[in-house]
N, C-alpha and C positions, 0 to 999 in steps of 0.2 A: 538928502541923506547925510547925516552928520557923523555916523559911526565909522571907526576904522574897520575895514573889511580884511580879515585875515586871509592871506593868499596861501592856502594849503598846497596848491599845485607847485608854487615856487619853492616853498620850504621842502616839500617832498622831493623835488628834483635835486636840491642841494644835498639832502640826506643820501639819495641814491648815488650821487657822485662820490660822496665820502665812502660809502660802502664799496663802490666799484674800485676806488683807489686802494683800499685796504685789502680787498680780495686779490687784486693784481699782485701785491707784495706777497701775500700768503701763498699764491700759486707758485711763485718763484721759489719760496722756501720749502713748501710741502709737496709740490708736484701735482696737486689736484685742487679743483675748486669745490666749494660747498655744494651739497645736493639737497634739493627740496622735492619731496614727493607729495602730490596732491591727489586725493581720492574724491571723485565726483560721481555721485550716484543719481541716475535719472537725467532728465533733460529740462530742468527748470531754467528758463531764459536768464533770469537774474544771476543764478549761480554760475551758469556758463559764461556770462559776461565777466563776473568777478574772477573766475579761474583764468580766463584769457588775459585779463589785465595783470594778474599775478605772473602768468607765464611771460608776458612782455617785459615786466619789471625784472624778472630773473635773467632774461637774456641781456637786458641793458647793463646790469651790474656784474654779470659773469657767474651767476649761480646756475648750476645744471638743474633743470626742472624735469620731473618725471610725472606726467599726468596720467592717471588711471581712471578712465571713464567707464563706469559700470552701468548696466541696464537697470531700470527702475524696479523690475521684478526680482532682482537678485536676492538670494537668501542671505540672511544676516551672517550665518557661519562663514560664508565665502568672503564677506567684507572683513570679518575678524581675521580670517586666514591671511588675507592680503596685508592687513596691518601687521600681523606677526612676521610676515616675510620682510616687510619694509623695516621693521624693528631690527632685524638681523643684518641688513645690508650695510656694508661699510661705506658705500658711496652715497648713502642717504643720511643726511645729518638732521633734517627736519621733516616731520610728517604733519600734513594738514588734511583733516577730514572736513570737506566743505559742507556746511550746514545751510538749510535744514536737510536732514535725511528723510527718505520716504517713511511713512508712518509705521510700516512693519519692521523697521530697523530701529533698535533701541539706541538713541543718541548717546546716552550716558555710558552704556557698555562700550560703544565704539570709542568714545573719547578716553575712557579709562584704560583701554587696551594699548593706546599709544604710550611708549615709554616716556616718563617725565622729561628725560634729557633730550628727547626729540620733539617734545610738545611745543612747537614754535607758535602755536595759537594761544598758549597760556590757559587752556581750559581744563587741564587735568586737575583733579582735586588736590593733589600734592602741590602743584604750582599755585593754585588758588590759596591753599592753606599757608604756604610760605609768604605770599603777598600779604594776607591778612595778619600774619604774625610779625610782619615788618622786616622779613628777610627774603625779599623776592628773588626768584631766579628768572623764569619766563613769565612775562606779563602780557595779557591779552592786547592785541595790536591796536584796537580802536581806542581804548582809554589811554594806552601808552602814547599813541599818536596825538591825542588831544593835549596831553600834558606837555609833550615835546613842542607842540605849536605854541602853547602859552609861554614856555621857557624861551623860545627863540624870538618871541615878540616882547620878552622881558616884562611879562605880567607878574606882578608881585602876588604871591599866594599867602605867604605868612601873615597871620593875623586877620585875614579877610573872611567875611561871611560867605561861605560857599554852599549853594543849594544844588543838589542833584535830583532831578525828577526822573525816576526810573530805577528799578531795583534788580535788574537782571544780573546774572553772574557773568555775562559777557561784557557789559559796559558799566551799569550802575554801581554795583557793589565794588568792582575793582577800582573805579575812579574815586570812590570815597576813600579807599585805603591810600591811593596815591596823593590825594589832596591832604589827607591827614599827615602823611609823611613829610609834606612841605609846610606843615604847621598851619594849615587852614582850619577854620572852625566850620565843621561840615554838618549839614542837615540833609538827610536822604528822605525823599517823599515820593509819592506816586499818584496816579490818577484818582485814587480813593482817599487821599489824605484830606482831612478837614482843613478848611481855610487855606487851600493850596495857593490861591492868588496872593494872599497876604504873605505867606511864607516866601514865595518867589520874589515879591517886591522888596524883601529885606536883603536879597543877595547882592553882594559885590561881584561874585562870579556865579553865573547861573548855567548849569549844564542840563540840556534837554535830551533825554535818552529813553523815551517811552514808546516810540514807534507809532505816534499819532500825528498825521500831517497838520501842520500849522496850529498845533495845540497851544503853544505859548504865544500869547498875544501881547501887544504893546502895553496894555494896562497891567500886565503881570511883571513888568520889567522896571527896576529902579533906574532913574535917569543916570546915565554914565556907567551902567554896569557892563561887565564883560559877559557876553552870551556865547556859549559853545553849543552848537547844534549838531548832535550826533545822528539824528534821524535821517533815513533815506527811504522815502515812501513813494511808490509808483502811483500816480493819479490815473483816473479813468481815461484821460486823454493821452496816456503814455509818458507824460512828463514826470519829473521827480520833484518832490518837495520835502523839505526838512520838517522837523517837529516844531519849528519856529516860524511864525508869520513874518517872513523876512523883512519886507519893505517897511511896514509900520514899526517893527522892532528896531530896525536900523536908524530910525528917526529918534528913538528914545535912548538906545544903548550907547556906550562909549566905544565898544568894539564888538564885532559879531563874526561868526564863521558862516560862509555861504553854503548852500547846497544846490548844485554840486560845486566842487572845487575847494571844499574846506577840509573836513575830517577824512573824507573818503580817500584822497590821495595819500594822506598821512598814514592811514591804516596799512596800505600796501608797503609804504616805505619802511614802517616799523617791522613788518613781516620780513623784509629783506635783512634788517638789522638783527632780528631774532635768529634768522637762519645762519647769519654770519657768526653770531654768538655761540650757537650750538656747535658749529664747526670748530671754532677756537677752543671751546671748552673741552672738546674731544681730543684735539691734537696737542693741546698744551698740558693735559693732565696725564 
C-alpha cells in the first residue's frame, strides 16, 4: 500500500478540542452553552448509532444535546409541531432532523420547517441556495468535513481536475460548490454518466459519493490521485464498506480516505462546529 491514508479520527478529535475550548470561553462570557436538538423518528439501527455518536460528541465538547425519539407511526403534523416548538426555544441553537424519515413523513417539508438559522445540517433550501450562490452560511456537514480534511492535509485544490461521482443535495452538489470556491476545475457525474471510468481517471481529486459499495475500482483511479470516499455502506455480513474498493485503490492513489475512520468522524466534528456557529451568530448579533 503506497497511498497516504487520511486519518479522519485524528483530525476530527483535533477539531472537537478546538470547539470545546471555544465553548468553554463562551460559557464564561454568556452564561450558557450551545444547544443541539435532534429528532429521531423510528428505530433504524444506523440512525440510532449516528444519533448516539452525535450525543457523545456533544457531551465531549460541551454542547447541550436534546434528543427527541419519536415512534415510527407518528403523524407528520406532530413532527412539524415539534420542529416549530424547537424553533422557538432559546436554549436550542441547532436543530437536526435525522434522515431518512419514515415514508409517510415528507422529508422536504420537515427540513424546510427548520429555521435556516438553526439548520446546522445545511439542508434547508435557503442554505443550499446561499452555498450555490457563493455566500454560504450553514454547509452540509459531510462535504464540509471532506473539505476540512483536505485542507488540514494541505491538499492543493486550485487548478486541479476534480471529479465528483454522485449528485445528491446532501453531498454531491454541495461539494461541487465547495471545490469551485477553492478554484478547482470540477466535473460532476453519476452512475449513469457515459464513459465514467475515463472521466474518473482524469481526476487529480476524486470524490466518491454515490452510495454503492466498492464502486470505484483501481482501474478508475489516476496514479497518484487523491481519493475521497464519502460512502458508508453496510454489507450483508454487517461490516461497512465505502464507495471505493479500498485496498486496490490505495495501491494506485497518492492519498485516500478509509471507511470507517475517514469522512465519518469529520461529519460529526463539523456538526459540532456548525452548532457552535449557530450559537455565536445568535449571541453576537
